[in-house]
Short mmCIF file of the C-alpha atoms (twelve columns), coordinates in Angstrom:
data_MODEL
# 
_entry.id   MODEL 
# 
loop_
_atom_site.group_PDB 
_atom_site.id 
_atom_site.type_symbol 
_atom_site.label_atom_id 
_atom_site.label_alt_id 
_atom_site.label_comp_id 
_atom_site.label_asym_id 
_atom_site.label_seq_id 
_atom_site.Cartn_x 
_atom_site.Cartn_y 
_atom_site.Cartn_z 
_atom_site.pdbx_PDB_model_num 
ATOM 1   C CA . MET A 1   86.959  102.923 115.228 1 
ATOM 2   C CA . SER A 2   87.437  100.604 118.314 1 
ATOM 3   C CA . LEU A 3   85.354  97.303  118.696 1 
ATOM 4   C CA . ALA A 4   85.936  96.442  122.619 1 
ATOM 5   C CA . PHE A 5   85.008  93.556  124.212 1 
ATOM 6   C CA . THR A 6   85.248  93.204  128.099 1 
ATOM 7   C CA . SER A 7   83.094  90.378  128.894 1 
ATOM 8   C CA . ASN A 8   84.259  87.168  130.174 1 
ATOM 9   C CA . ASN A 9   86.032  85.185  127.505 1 
ATOM 10  C CA . GLU A 10  85.917  87.739  124.987 1 
ATOM 11  C CA . ALA A 11  88.908  89.233  123.194 1 
ATOM 12  C CA . GLU A 12  89.011  93.095  122.830 1 
ATOM 13  C CA . VAL A 13  89.366  94.207  119.100 1 
ATOM 14  C CA . ILE A 14  90.473  97.771  118.146 1 
ATOM 15  C CA . ALA A 15  90.550  99.147  115.033 1 
ATOM 16  C CA . LEU A 16  93.575  101.666 114.688 1 
ATOM 17  C CA . PRO A 17  93.179  104.365 111.508 1 
ATOM 18  C CA . HIS A 18  93.961  103.243 107.927 1 
ATOM 19  C CA . PRO A 19  95.681  105.545 105.392 1 
ATOM 20  C CA . SER A 20  93.331  107.199 103.169 1 
ATOM 21  C CA . GLN A 21  92.829  106.501 99.581  1 
ATOM 22  C CA . HIS A 22  95.483  108.855 98.351  1 
ATOM 23  C CA . GLU A 23  98.173  106.130 98.388  1 
ATOM 24  C CA . LEU A 24  96.215  103.844 95.919  1 
ATOM 25  C CA . GLU A 25  95.529  106.601 93.929  1 
ATOM 26  C CA . ILE A 26  99.003  107.657 93.336  1 
ATOM 27  C CA . GLY A 27  100.027 104.005 92.544  1 
ATOM 28  C CA . LEU A 28  97.552  103.617 89.737  1 
ATOM 29  C CA . LEU A 29  98.239  106.803 88.186  1 
ATOM 30  C CA . SER A 30  102.043 106.436 88.047  1 
ATOM 31  C CA . ASP A 31  103.796 105.719 84.959  1 
ATOM 32  C CA . ALA A 32  104.263 102.222 86.082  1 
ATOM 33  C CA . ALA A 33  101.144 101.749 87.874  1 
ATOM 34  C CA . HIS A 34  101.514 99.342  91.214  1 
ATOM 35  C CA . THR A 35  99.456  99.020  94.340  1 
ATOM 36  C CA . SER A 36  100.502 97.709  97.511  1 
ATOM 37  C CA . PRO A 37  100.264 93.935  98.636  1 
ATOM 38  C CA . LYS A 38  98.056  95.162  101.558 1 
ATOM 39  C CA . TYR A 39  95.498  95.670  99.500  1 
ATOM 40  C CA . LEU A 40  95.167  91.816  98.753  1 
ATOM 41  C CA . TYR A 41  93.918  91.315  102.047 1 
ATOM 42  C CA . ASP A 42  90.574  92.328  101.993 1 
ATOM 43  C CA . ALA A 43  88.010  89.273  103.604 1 
ATOM 44  C CA . VAL A 44  87.707  87.930  100.358 1 
ATOM 45  C CA . GLY A 45  91.762  88.121  99.906  1 
ATOM 46  C CA . SER A 46  92.388  86.599  103.284 1 
ATOM 47  C CA . VAL A 47  90.096  83.283  102.600 1 
ATOM 48  C CA . LEU A 48  91.727  82.847  99.142  1 
ATOM 49  C CA . PHE A 49  95.345  83.663  100.757 1 
ATOM 50  C CA . ASP A 50  94.139  80.432  103.547 1 
ATOM 51  C CA . ALA A 51  93.400  78.040  100.041 1 
ATOM 52  C CA . ILE A 52  96.696  79.143  98.536  1 
ATOM 53  C CA . CYS A 53  98.409  77.800  101.849 1 
ATOM 54  C CA . GLU A 54  96.695  74.406  101.012 1 
ATOM 55  C CA . LEU A 55  98.050  74.210  97.696  1 
ATOM 56  C CA . PRO A 56  100.753 71.308  96.841  1 
ATOM 57  C CA . GLU A 57  102.708 74.057  94.870  1 
ATOM 58  C CA . TYR A 58  103.050 76.791  97.657  1 
ATOM 59  C CA . TYR A 59  105.851 75.054  99.665  1 
ATOM 60  C CA . PRO A 60  106.417 77.821  102.452 1 
ATOM 61  C CA . THR A 61  103.624 77.160  104.743 1 
ATOM 62  C CA . ARG A 62  104.214 73.599  104.668 1 
ATOM 63  C CA . THR A 63  107.932 73.986  104.927 1 
ATOM 64  C CA . GLU A 64  107.610 76.466  107.681 1 
ATOM 65  C CA . ALA A 65  105.544 73.996  109.594 1 
ATOM 66  C CA . SER A 66  107.793 71.103  109.460 1 
ATOM 67  C CA . ILE A 67  110.578 73.490  110.857 1 
ATOM 68  C CA . PHE A 68  108.007 74.143  113.916 1 
ATOM 69  C CA . THR A 69  107.283 70.661  114.276 1 
ATOM 70  C CA . GLN A 70  110.690 69.484  114.401 1 
ATOM 71  C CA . TYR A 71  112.375 71.943  116.613 1 
ATOM 72  C CA . MET A 72  109.363 73.387  118.838 1 
ATOM 73  C CA . SER A 73  111.020 72.494  121.701 1 
ATOM 74  C CA . ASP A 74  114.400 74.186  120.774 1 
ATOM 75  C CA . ILE A 75  112.446 77.432  119.580 1 
ATOM 76  C CA . ALA A 76  110.222 77.614  122.926 1 
ATOM 77  C CA . HIS A 77  113.450 76.879  125.287 1 
ATOM 78  C CA . ALA A 78  115.231 79.800  123.565 1 
ATOM 79  C CA . ILE A 79  112.500 81.723  124.056 1 
ATOM 80  C CA . GLY A 80  111.227 81.298  127.081 1 
ATOM 81  C CA . PRO A 81  107.727 81.508  128.742 1 
ATOM 82  C CA . HIS A 82  105.130 84.302  129.614 1 
ATOM 83  C CA . SER A 83  105.678 86.867  126.572 1 
ATOM 84  C CA . THR A 84  103.339 89.586  125.202 1 
ATOM 85  C CA . LEU A 85  103.152 87.367  121.745 1 
ATOM 86  C CA . ILE A 86  102.112 90.139  118.962 1 
ATOM 87  C CA . ASP A 87  101.357 88.205  115.641 1 
ATOM 88  C CA . LEU A 88  102.102 90.487  112.759 1 
ATOM 89  C CA . GLY A 89  99.937  89.860  109.713 1 
ATOM 90  C CA . ALA A 90  98.024  87.179  112.148 1 
ATOM 91  C CA . GLY A 91  95.281  86.097  109.449 1 
ATOM 92  C CA . ASN A 92  93.591  83.265  110.875 1 
ATOM 93  C CA . CYS A 93  95.896  83.150  113.925 1 
ATOM 94  C CA . ARG A 94  96.470  79.430  113.454 1 
ATOM 95  C CA . LYS A 95  100.293 79.515  113.431 1 
ATOM 96  C CA . ALA A 96  100.686 81.696  116.646 1 
ATOM 97  C CA . ALA A 97  98.055  79.505  118.272 1 
ATOM 98  C CA . ARG A 98  100.111 76.356  117.787 1 
ATOM 99  C CA . LEU A 99  102.861 78.177  120.176 1 
ATOM 100 C CA . PHE A 100 100.533 78.702  123.019 1 
ATOM 101 C CA . PRO A 101 100.938 75.286  124.634 1 
ATOM 102 C CA . LEU A 102 105.040 75.591  124.999 1 
ATOM 103 C CA . LEU A 103 105.517 79.524  125.063 1 
ATOM 104 C CA . HIS A 104 102.436 80.025  127.706 1 
ATOM 105 C CA . PRO A 105 101.850 83.997  126.586 1 
ATOM 106 C CA . ILE A 106 100.684 86.205  129.320 1 
ATOM 107 C CA . GLN A 107 98.915  87.845  126.271 1 
ATOM 108 C CA . TYR A 108 98.535  87.595  122.531 1 
ATOM 109 C CA . VAL A 109 98.038  90.347  120.035 1 
ATOM 110 C CA . PRO A 110 97.138  89.564  116.591 1 
ATOM 111 C CA . ILE A 111 97.507  92.509  114.282 1 
ATOM 112 C CA . ASP A 112 96.037  92.393  110.721 1 
ATOM 113 C CA . ILE A 113 94.791  94.950  108.199 1 
ATOM 114 C CA . SER A 114 91.658  92.891  107.576 1 
ATOM 115 C CA . ILE A 115 89.842  93.723  110.651 1 
ATOM 116 C CA . LYS A 116 86.655  91.595  110.199 1 
ATOM 117 C CA . TYR A 117 88.499  88.557  109.298 1 
ATOM 118 C CA . LEU A 118 90.549  89.134  112.552 1 
ATOM 119 C CA . GLU A 119 87.752  89.814  114.611 1 
ATOM 120 C CA . ASP A 120 86.253  86.426  113.975 1 
ATOM 121 C CA . ALA A 121 89.295  84.515  114.207 1 
ATOM 122 C CA . VAL A 122 90.371  85.722  117.623 1 
ATOM 123 C CA . GLN A 123 86.799  85.581  119.191 1 
ATOM 124 C CA . ARG A 124 87.130  81.443  118.304 1 
ATOM 125 C CA . LEU A 125 90.596  81.545  119.694 1 
ATOM 126 C CA . GLN A 126 89.722  83.132  122.798 1 
ATOM 127 C CA . GLN A 127 87.230  80.230  123.256 1 
ATOM 128 C CA . ARG A 128 89.507  78.105  123.171 1 
ATOM 129 C CA . PHE A 129 92.084  79.602  125.451 1 
ATOM 130 C CA . PRO A 130 90.255  81.336  127.766 1 
ATOM 131 C CA . TYR A 131 93.179  82.199  129.989 1 
ATOM 132 C CA . ILE A 132 95.027  84.154  127.446 1 
ATOM 133 C CA . GLU A 133 94.533  87.987  127.575 1 
ATOM 134 C CA . MET A 134 93.332  88.629  123.888 1 
ATOM 135 C CA . THR A 135 93.863  92.605  122.233 1 
ATOM 136 C CA . ALA A 136 93.525  92.110  118.656 1 
ATOM 137 C CA . LEU A 137 94.455  95.369  116.373 1 
ATOM 138 C CA . GLY A 138 93.071  95.990  113.020 1 
ATOM 139 C CA . LEU A 139 95.856  98.325  111.602 1 
ATOM 140 C CA . ASP A 140 98.099  98.592  108.687 1 
ATOM 141 C CA . PHE A 141 101.440 98.078  109.695 1 
ATOM 142 C CA . SER A 142 103.421 99.308  106.624 1 
ATOM 143 C CA . LYS A 143 102.707 102.603 107.711 1 
ATOM 144 C CA . PRO A 144 104.157 104.392 111.097 1 
ATOM 145 C CA . TRP A 145 102.416 103.270 113.885 1 
ATOM 146 C CA . THR A 146 102.753 102.483 117.663 1 
ATOM 147 C CA . LEU A 147 100.881 99.950  119.883 1 
ATOM 148 C CA . PRO A 148 98.100  101.414 122.459 1 
ATOM 149 C CA . ASP A 149 98.415  101.168 125.784 1 
ATOM 150 C CA . GLU A 150 96.299  98.129  126.082 1 
ATOM 151 C CA . ILE A 151 99.648  96.211  125.171 1 
ATOM 152 C CA . ARG A 152 101.711 95.204  127.850 1 
ATOM 153 C CA . SER A 153 105.206 96.326  127.574 1 
ATOM 154 C CA . ASP A 154 107.342 93.734  128.809 1 
ATOM 155 C CA . LYS A 155 108.917 91.027  127.210 1 
ATOM 156 C CA . ARG A 156 107.256 91.396  123.925 1 
ATOM 157 C CA . LEU A 157 107.720 88.935  121.352 1 
ATOM 158 C CA . PHE A 158 107.101 90.026  117.384 1 
ATOM 159 C CA . PHE A 159 106.320 86.668  115.510 1 
ATOM 160 C CA . TYR A 160 106.309 87.700  112.146 1 
ATOM 161 C CA . PRO A 161 105.650 84.055  110.148 1 
ATOM 162 C CA . GLY A 162 105.227 83.070  106.275 1 
ATOM 163 C CA . SER A 163 108.057 85.090  104.824 1 
ATOM 164 C CA . SER A 164 105.974 88.402  104.793 1 
ATOM 165 C CA . ILE A 165 109.028 90.467  105.318 1 
ATOM 166 C CA . GLY A 166 109.567 89.927  101.824 1 
ATOM 167 C CA . ASN A 167 106.853 91.807  100.960 1 
ATOM 168 C CA . PHE A 168 109.089 94.885  101.896 1 
ATOM 169 C CA . GLU A 169 111.808 96.211  99.730  1 
ATOM 170 C CA . PRO A 170 115.007 96.059  101.548 1 
ATOM 171 C CA . SER A 171 115.396 99.173  102.704 1 
ATOM 172 C CA . GLN A 172 112.098 99.152  103.958 1 
ATOM 173 C CA . ALA A 173 112.350 96.143  105.822 1 
ATOM 174 C CA . HIS A 174 115.385 97.306  107.550 1 
ATOM 175 C CA . THR A 175 112.762 100.594 108.606 1 
ATOM 176 C CA . PHE A 176 110.298 98.143  109.942 1 
ATOM 177 C CA . LEU A 177 112.715 95.890  111.577 1 
ATOM 178 C CA . ARG A 178 114.446 98.823  113.507 1 
ATOM 179 C CA . HIS A 179 110.628 100.144 114.506 1 
ATOM 180 C CA . LEU A 180 109.901 96.691  115.650 1 
ATOM 181 C CA . ARG A 181 113.042 96.786  118.010 1 
ATOM 182 C CA . SER A 182 111.944 100.590 119.110 1 
ATOM 183 C CA . GLU A 183 108.721 98.606  120.359 1 
ATOM 184 C CA . CYS A 184 110.929 95.863  122.520 1 
ATOM 185 C CA . ASP A 185 112.032 96.217  125.850 1 
ATOM 186 C CA . ALA A 186 115.315 94.781  126.670 1 
ATOM 187 C CA . ASP A 187 113.605 91.246  127.133 1 
ATOM 188 C CA . GLY A 188 111.962 91.287  123.866 1 
ATOM 189 C CA . GLY A 189 112.785 89.192  120.549 1 
ATOM 190 C CA . LEU A 190 111.738 88.705  116.817 1 
ATOM 191 C CA . LEU A 191 111.030 85.258  115.762 1 
ATOM 192 C CA . ILE A 192 110.482 85.347  112.098 1 
ATOM 193 C CA . GLY A 193 110.230 83.611  108.807 1 
ATOM 194 C CA . ILE A 194 112.379 83.584  106.222 1 
ATOM 195 C CA . ASP A 195 111.773 82.199  102.285 1 
ATOM 196 C CA . LEU A 196 115.491 81.367  101.148 1 
ATOM 197 C CA . ILE A 197 116.847 81.729  97.620  1 
ATOM 198 C CA . LYS A 198 116.004 78.266  95.816  1 
ATOM 199 C CA . ASP A 199 115.405 77.326  91.995  1 
ATOM 200 C CA . HIS A 200 113.024 79.255  89.847  1 
ATOM 201 C CA . ASP A 201 111.027 76.385  89.076  1 
ATOM 202 C CA . THR A 202 109.771 75.625  92.604  1 
ATOM 203 C CA . LEU A 203 109.651 79.269  93.180  1 
ATOM 204 C CA . HIS A 204 107.261 80.132  89.886  1 
ATOM 205 C CA . HIS A 205 104.967 77.405  90.640  1 
ATOM 206 C CA . ALA A 206 104.433 78.797  94.129  1 
ATOM 207 C CA . TYR A 207 102.893 81.788  92.867  1 
ATOM 208 C CA . ASP A 208 101.322 80.540  89.594  1 
ATOM 209 C CA . ASP A 209 99.323  77.283  90.658  1 
ATOM 210 C CA . ALA A 210 97.683  74.736  88.597  1 
ATOM 211 C CA . LEU A 211 94.346  75.651  89.909  1 
ATOM 212 C CA . GLY A 212 94.517  79.220  89.447  1 
ATOM 213 C CA . VAL A 213 94.004  80.201  92.950  1 
ATOM 214 C CA . THR A 214 96.932  82.496  93.237  1 
ATOM 215 C CA . ALA A 215 95.542  84.075  90.245  1 
ATOM 216 C CA . ALA A 216 91.747  84.882  91.924  1 
ATOM 217 C CA . PHE A 217 93.921  86.193  94.841  1 
ATOM 218 C CA . ASN A 218 95.888  88.688  92.610  1 
ATOM 219 C CA . LEU A 219 92.690  89.566  90.680  1 
ATOM 220 C CA . ASN A 220 90.538  89.919  93.627  1 
ATOM 221 C CA . VAL A 221 92.934  93.249  94.496  1 
ATOM 222 C CA . LEU A 222 90.799  94.784  91.648  1 
ATOM 223 C CA . ARG A 223 87.807  94.147  93.092  1 
ATOM 224 C CA . HIS A 224 88.777  95.691  96.247  1 
ATOM 225 C CA . ILE A 225 90.101  98.568  94.844  1 
ATOM 226 C CA . ASN A 226 86.730  99.227  93.203  1 
ATOM 227 C CA . GLN A 227 85.204  99.070  96.664  1 
ATOM 228 C CA . ILE A 228 87.890  101.374 98.300  1 
ATOM 229 C CA . LEU A 229 88.014  104.273 95.240  1 
ATOM 230 C CA . GLY A 230 84.649  103.395 93.350  1 
ATOM 231 C CA . THR A 231 86.665  102.540 90.201  1 
ATOM 232 C CA . ASN A 232 85.098  100.511 87.287  1 
ATOM 233 C CA . PHE A 233 87.785  97.962  86.891  1 
ATOM 234 C CA . ASP A 234 86.550  94.859  84.944  1 
ATOM 235 C CA . VAL A 235 88.371  91.880  86.421  1 
ATOM 236 C CA . HIS A 236 88.041  89.570  83.528  1 
ATOM 237 C CA . GLN A 237 89.688  92.387  81.335  1 
ATOM 238 C CA . TRP A 238 93.015  91.157  83.342  1 
ATOM 239 C CA . ARG A 239 95.195  87.955  84.020  1 
ATOM 240 C CA . HIS A 240 97.612  87.395  86.610  1 
ATOM 241 C CA . HIS A 241 101.333 87.058  85.577  1 
ATOM 242 C CA . ALA A 242 104.242 85.953  88.007  1 
ATOM 243 C CA . LEU A 243 107.731 86.063  87.514  1 
ATOM 244 C CA . PHE A 244 111.435 85.767  89.381  1 
ATOM 245 C CA . ASN A 245 113.323 89.029  89.102  1 
ATOM 246 C CA . THR A 246 116.783 87.658  89.261  1 
ATOM 247 C CA . SER A 247 118.794 91.041  89.582  1 
ATOM 248 C CA . HIS A 248 116.375 91.763  92.589  1 
ATOM 249 C CA . SER A 249 116.186 87.871  94.179  1 
ATOM 250 C CA . ARG A 250 112.236 88.748  94.336  1 
ATOM 251 C CA . ILE A 251 108.961 87.198  92.885  1 
ATOM 252 C CA . GLU A 252 106.934 89.981  91.237  1 
ATOM 253 C CA . MET A 253 103.138 89.483  90.851  1 
ATOM 254 C CA . HIS A 254 101.402 91.518  88.212  1 
ATOM 255 C CA . LEU A 255 98.085  92.037  86.647  1 
ATOM 256 C CA . GLU A 256 98.405  92.650  82.780  1 
ATOM 257 C CA . ALA A 257 95.733  94.166  80.528  1 
ATOM 258 C CA . ARG A 258 93.760  91.797  78.211  1 
ATOM 259 C CA . THR A 259 92.217  94.769  75.899  1 
ATOM 260 C CA . ALA A 260 92.800  98.478  75.867  1 
ATOM 261 C CA . GLN A 261 90.666  100.043 78.837  1 
ATOM 262 C CA . THR A 262 89.963  103.209 80.731  1 
ATOM 263 C CA . VAL A 263 89.552  102.754 84.492  1 
ATOM 264 C CA . THR A 264 87.802  105.852 85.965  1 
ATOM 265 C CA . TRP A 265 86.806  106.955 89.513  1 
ATOM 266 C CA . LYS A 266 85.786  110.518 91.071  1 
ATOM 267 C CA . ASN A 267 87.344  112.942 88.498  1 
ATOM 268 C CA . MET A 268 89.712  110.779 87.742  1 
ATOM 269 C CA . HIS A 269 91.171  107.900 85.055  1 
ATOM 270 C CA . ARG A 270 93.863  105.968 83.756  1 
ATOM 271 C CA . HIS A 271 94.159  104.339 80.332  1 
ATOM 272 C CA . PHE A 272 95.391  101.037 80.022  1 
ATOM 273 C CA . LEU A 273 97.104  99.459  76.614  1 
ATOM 274 C CA . PRO A 274 96.698  95.629  76.307  1 
ATOM 275 C CA . GLY A 275 99.625  94.433  78.040  1 
ATOM 276 C CA . GLU A 276 100.280 96.798  80.307  1 
ATOM 277 C CA . ILE A 277 100.527 95.824  83.709  1 
ATOM 278 C CA . ILE A 278 99.848  96.943  87.530  1 
ATOM 279 C CA . HIS A 279 102.545 95.836  89.952  1 
ATOM 280 C CA . THR A 280 100.933 94.332  92.917  1 
ATOM 281 C CA . GLU A 281 103.500 92.373  95.088  1 
ATOM 282 C CA . ASN A 282 106.763 91.665  95.601  1 
ATOM 283 C CA . SER A 283 108.137 88.480  97.382  1 
ATOM 284 C CA . TYR A 284 111.707 89.059  98.133  1 
ATOM 285 C CA . LYS A 285 113.999 86.077  98.763  1 
ATOM 286 C CA . TYR A 286 117.135 85.880  101.102 1 
ATOM 287 C CA . ASN A 287 120.354 84.474  101.694 1 
ATOM 288 C CA . LEU A 288 120.122 83.648  105.530 1 
ATOM 289 C CA . ASP A 289 123.828 85.278  106.238 1 
ATOM 290 C CA . LYS A 290 122.776 88.745  104.440 1 
ATOM 291 C CA . PHE A 291 119.276 88.543  106.241 1 
ATOM 292 C CA . LEU A 292 121.034 88.271  109.819 1 
ATOM 293 C CA . ALA A 293 122.989 90.835  109.265 1 
ATOM 294 C CA . LEU A 294 120.106 92.680  108.079 1 
ATOM 295 C CA . LEU A 295 118.617 91.973  111.588 1 
ATOM 296 C CA . ASP A 296 121.908 92.798  113.290 1 
ATOM 297 C CA . SER A 297 121.885 96.405  111.977 1 
ATOM 298 C CA . ALA A 298 117.901 96.985  112.792 1 
ATOM 299 C CA . GLY A 299 119.087 95.998  116.314 1 
ATOM 300 C CA . PHE A 300 118.646 92.247  117.008 1 
ATOM 301 C CA . GLY A 301 121.297 89.981  117.784 1 
ATOM 302 C CA . HIS A 302 122.079 86.448  119.122 1 
ATOM 303 C CA . ALA A 303 120.118 84.732  116.166 1 
ATOM 304 C CA . GLN A 304 119.488 81.115  116.463 1 
ATOM 305 C CA . CYS A 305 118.225 79.496  112.999 1 
ATOM 306 C CA . TRP A 306 116.220 76.426  112.002 1 
ATOM 307 C CA . THR A 307 116.168 75.353  108.459 1 
ATOM 308 C CA . ASP A 308 114.272 72.427  106.686 1 
ATOM 309 C CA . SER A 309 116.367 69.842  105.333 1 
ATOM 310 C CA . ASN A 310 116.523 71.207  101.619 1 
ATOM 311 C CA . ASN A 311 117.235 74.757  103.016 1 
ATOM 312 C CA . TRP A 312 114.325 76.375  101.368 1 
ATOM 313 C CA . PHE A 313 112.975 78.053  104.191 1 
ATOM 314 C CA . ALA A 314 114.271 79.396  108.021 1 
ATOM 315 C CA . VAL A 315 112.830 80.173  111.147 1 
ATOM 316 C CA . VAL A 316 114.939 82.637  113.192 1 
ATOM 317 C CA . TYR A 317 114.446 84.062  116.667 1 
ATOM 318 C CA . ALA A 318 116.740 87.158  117.178 1 
ATOM 319 C CA . LYS A 319 117.022 88.981  120.712 1 
ATOM 320 C CA . ALA A 320 116.601 92.682  121.167 1 
ATOM 321 C CA . LEU A 321 119.886 94.518  121.883 1 
# 
């Protein structure tokens, strides 16, 4: 499907193919049931995640924002103007919009799996910045992909804020970063947010807030799966559970069955025992030196780093080598 808007002051929105339902079925039928975190981000999930970012417990958003506030001039000087700004997991596009006045991008390319949510956000943004060419892409960038011809090839700056790189297994993160490098020219680069290792209580509360917004966000994935597969998940029969896995240096989010139940769809079914879980998300926390080594092995170097006073979070700019 392609949604193209070519009249004055309107962004072009292109929806590229998403993977089939087969991936979800494999995860649900595995011995240890699991789903990809990308299924958390339908229209409802995207709104709930925006709410999470406003919670006092959820430090990444405000900490990253404070780094940009303090060091934006230095960051802009390191990058230089007139890039093709490619915003990975753009959501409401607000983070990238804060960069416009200093980076002066020629083209802005927000990418998100939630196409309707992205479409609404980018059309509003185009009205505020009519002089920036905007081409929005609805795609699943956790799978193999290439940028379409509508995207300028020179001086591509991939922008991946909010520590979303932590959703990838380390080997997958390396593959993903290498792919970004392959989509850059010699003047390209990467501006990325990294959540750093910190005390476990702070991490736990960030993913299990007192208001239960993160729980609602996690549980919403069952409603989304019902829409995609036609399953009969009863959201009330599940509870949110988050933990820090020390050996893997990651937060894990799970959904735990409150009761014995059988979930059915098409000609398939899966029986869940009380206490059995569906693993819905990982969020890896990094040592900065190890992450810089990962960037280097993926083809990005000459990194410049900015952190907050607590060393909870880092913003890194690295050039394509």
